N, C-alpha and C positions, 0 to 999 in steps of 0.2 A: 829382823825377819824380811820386811819389805814395806811397800807403800801401796795402800788402796785409795782410789778416788771414788767417792760415792756422791752422785748427783741426786739430791732430794734430802733436805735435812728434817723431813717430817717424822711422825711417828714410826712408820715402816722403816724409813731409812736409819733412824737411831735405834729403834726397838727390835728390828729384825736383822737386816743386813749388817748394820753397824756393830751389833752385839757379837755376831758370828765371825766377822772380819776381825774384830778386836780380839776374840778369843783364839783366832788362828794366828795371832801375833803380828798382824799389820798395824802400822800406824795408818789411821783412817783420816783422810781429808774430805770433809763434807763440803759440797758445792751447792748453792741455791741463789735465788734472786731476791728472797724476802730479806730486807735490810734487818729488821728487828731480830729475826731468827738467827741469821748470821752472826750478828753482833753479840747475842746471847750466848751462842755456841763458843765465840771467840773468848768471852769473858768468863766462861764456866769451865773450871778444870776437869769436873767429872760429873756424871749423872747416873741415876739409879734406873734399873730395869726390874720391875716387879713382875714375875711370872705367876700367873693365876690359874689354879686348877682346882678340882673339887677337893684335893688333899689339902688346900691352903695356899700360902703365897710364900715365894722364895725371892729375895732380892739380891741382885748383882751390881757392881760399880763398874762403870765404863770409863776409861782414861785413855791417855795417848792418841788424842785426836786434835785436828785443827779444823778451820772453817775458812772458805773463801766465797766472795760474791762474784758470780760469774758476769754480773751486769757491769760491775765497777772495776774488777780485777781480772779481766779476761787473759791478759799476758801471763799474769802468774798462774792461772789455771792451766794454760797451755804448757807452761814450763813443768807443771807438776805431772801433768799426763805424759810428757815426754820422758819423764823418769820414773814412771809408776810401773807396778807389776800387774795391776788389776784395776778395771773400771767397772763399776756397777752403777745402776740407777733405780730409783723407785719414784718417778715423776708423774706417772699417768700416761697411757698410751699416746694421747694427743700432744704430749709435750716432747716426745722424742725428737721430732723435726727440729726443735728449738735448741736442744743440747748437742745435736749432731755436729753443727759447724765448729764448735770449740774441741770437741773430740777430734775431728778431722785435723784441725790445726795442731793439736797435740801429737797426733800420729805422724803428721808431715815433719814435725820437729824431731821426731824420735831417732836416736842414734845407738840405743842399746842393742845388743845382739839378740836377746831374747824377745819374742813378740809379747804384746800386751793382751792380757785376757780381757774380753768385754762380754759382760752378762747383764741384760735388761730384766730386772726383777719387777716385772709388771704382771697384773692380771689380764693377760691377753695372750693369744696363741702366737708362738714364735715372735715375741716382741724383739729379740735380739736380731732377727733377720730384717725386721722393719727398721730397726735402728741402723743396721749396716747400710740398708738401701739409701737412707738420708746421708749417711756419712760418705758413701760412694760419690753422691753428687757433689760433695763439698772438698773432696780431697784431691790434691794434684798428684798424689803417689800412685805410680803404676804398679808398685809392688805391695799393694795393701795387705795381701795374703801373708807376707813375710813379716809384716809389722804388728799384726793383730791376729788373735783367734777369737772368733765370734761363736759364742755357745747360747743355745736357747735353754731356758729353765722353766720349771713350774714351781710357784711358791704357794705356800698355804699357812697362814697364821692370822688369827683374828685380833685386831688392835681396836678395842671398844672406845666409846667416847672417854675422854680423859677427865679426871677431876679437876675443878678450878684451881688456878694457882699451882699447877703441877710443874711448871717450869719446863725444864728439859727432860725431866723424869717420865718414863713411859710405863704404863700398866699395859700388860700384853698377855695373851693366852699362852700357857705352857707348851701345848702341842704345836709342832710346827713340821712342815715338809718342805724342803728345798732340793729339788731334783734338777740335775744339769746333764746335758748330753756330753758324753766323753769323745764321741766320735770326731768332732773338729780337731781335737788336740791329737788324736792318733794319725789323722790324715796328715797333719803338719809335722808329725814326729817329735812332738813336744810334750813335756809333762803337764798335767793339769795342776792348778793350785792346790796346795794342801789346806783345805778347809774342811774340818772334820764334821760340820753341820751338814755338808753337802752330800747327797746320794748320787753318785755317778752312774749314768745308765746309757746303754747303746742306742736304745730307742725311746725317744721322749714322748711321742705321740700318745700313746695310751694314758701316760701319767698326766699330760696336760689336760686331754679331754676328760678323764675321770674326775679330775679335780674340778675343772671349769663347769662341767655338767652335773656335778654332784653338790660340791661345797657352794659355788657361786649361784647355781640355779636354786638349790634348796634355801640358801640365805635370802636371796631376792624375792623368791615366791612368799616366804614368811613375811618379809617387810612389806610387799604390796598388799597381801591379804590383811596383814596386821594394820596397815594404814587405813584401809576401808572400814576396819572394825574399830577404829580409834584405839589401838593398844599403844602402849608407850615403848615397850622393849621387845626384842626378839624372843626373850624368855617368856615374857607374858603372852605373846602371841602363840607360841608353842604349847603353852598350858592350856590353850582352848582346844578342845578335842576335835572340833570341826577343821580348824586351820592345820592341826598336826596331821590329820588324815589326809587332807588335800595335799599338803606337801610331800606325804608319802606316796600319794598317787602320782605326783609329778615325777618324783624320783624313781618310781617304778619304771616309768616311760623311759627316762634318761638311761636307767640301768639296762633296759632292753637294748637300747642302741649300743652301749659299751660292750656288753656281753657278745652281741650280734657281731660288732665290727672289730674289736679288739681280741676276742678270745678270752677275756677275763672270766673266770667261772662265776656261775650264778651265786654261789655260796660266798665267794670272796668279795663280790660286789655288794651283796646283801649286808654283809658284816660291815664293809665300809660305809653304806648308807647309814646304818644304825649308829655307828661310831660318830658320824657327822652330824646326825640330828642330836645325838646326846651332847655333843660339843657346843652347837649353837643354841641348845636349850639351857646351858650353864648360866644361872641367874647372877653368878659371881662376876660375869663379864659386863652386865649392865649395858648391853649394847643396844642403842635405841633405834627405832624403825626409820627415821629420817636419815641417819647416817648410812644405813645399809641399802636403803631406796634410792639415794641421791644418784644423779646422772643417769635417768631412765633412757635418754636418746642413745647413750653408748650400749647400755644394758639391752636395748631392742634392736641393736645392729645386727647385720647379716651373719657374722660368724660368733656372735656372743651367746650368752647362756640360755636364751629362750629360742631364738630363731635358729641358731645353729643346730641344736639337736632336733628340734621340731621338723626342720627342713630335711634333715637326713632320715628321720623316722617316715616321713611322708614319701620320700624317695623309695624307701624299703617297703612301703606298703604296711608299715606297723602303726601302732595307736599312738595318737598325739593330742587326745582330747584334754587331758588335765593341763599340758603345757599351754594349750590355746587359752585356757582359763587364766593361767598366770599372765600371759600376753595381755589379756583384757584388763587385769587388775593394774599391770605395769602402765597401760594407757591412761589409767585414772589418776596416776601419780603426778597431779598437775599443780602449778603455782604453790609449790611447798616452800616456805620462807627459807631463804639462804641457798637455794638451789637453782641456779640458772637455767639448767637443762629442763627442769620441771615447768618453768615458765615458757621455755621455748616449745615444748612439747604441746602446752596448752594453745599456743599461738598457731602452731602447724595444724592441729585438730580443728580449730576455729576457722582458720583462713584457707585451708586447701580441701580439695575434694577428697572423698574416701580413697579414691585410686590414687591420687598424687601422694596423700598422706602415707598410704601404705608402702608405696614404692619408695618414697624418701626416708621413711623411718626404718624399713626392715631390709632394703636393697633386694628384695624378692622380685624375680622376673614374673610377669604376668601368666606365663604358662607353666609356673612351678606348681606342683601339686599342693603345696601349702598356701599359695597366694590367695585363692578365693575364701579359704577359711578365715585367714587373718583379716581379709577385707570386711568380711561379716562383722568381726569383733570391732574394727575401726568404726564402722557404721553405727553399731550399738552405742559405743561411747560417744561419738559425735552427736548421736540423737538425743543422748541426755542432757546436753547442754544447750540445746537449741530451744 
């Protein structure tokens, strides 16, 4: 069929992207920098994906893959990219800048007539554009457009904490959404890859924002309120009627933005919200609070799941009180073991003035209609630790 290179051998890489590339018939080459992980993938000829839903569990076996360490095998990775059909990644938005140079080298070495498809499968808006920007700085190729098609996507699938000693096997939610923009392929007059799991759309914007401002906002809100209430899992937190009601209030606000901005009907968005809360309430996922809440600095940043929708609601003169409450709880997610960003958050709130911390954490301009409201919440949280 063809060859797919996937950066990031973690649970999303193996359990979401890897599964669907495999099912589309690609040989998958996993690329990562974690020695033990690469070694394990190289030594293990197959692994299982167990899809979890309220109907029970279904297991699939994945084969036909290889693995390379981009730290020690860069030349091989470049060769693989030069002869690949598709490159995907699930490395985290901040790591895109580090995988761009090797992708750029692979594109420069490319002699195939058909362009390489590049899709960044990250929890961030227009992550492929971000990756392309980093690649453009590193490539010597004048005709990048003829060598690659860059398509943004929206992905949605919950990968809970894995059981101990699970090896490469992945337990994952059955439900998924993988929406990719079709327009870049049409513009270049080429066919998009035949991956049946992908839903191809003309305009990705509504899908990305609906997902980010519903699934991610709802998930993180549950985690931060659950953390303060000493809940262990997301399902435990959502069984608390106060937390569940609060999450609904937050998602009522983000729904008003999505309806107002994208013309999605009120009924369709309500059904989507109910489906999402049902999904993340699923006790079979055994998803713990610390996993979902981790990386609070990213989650509090300008275009992310809290400040993103709250700032647009403020600009439109619409209500954002419940989102402010979620932002305040996110600010309290400090010094959580194993999460460097939560320690950095504590340091920022301790060492910087409220104004400095608000600007640095959220990227909001001082004259923005949301700024003063967030500043008050920062002051509140700083006041508690003094």
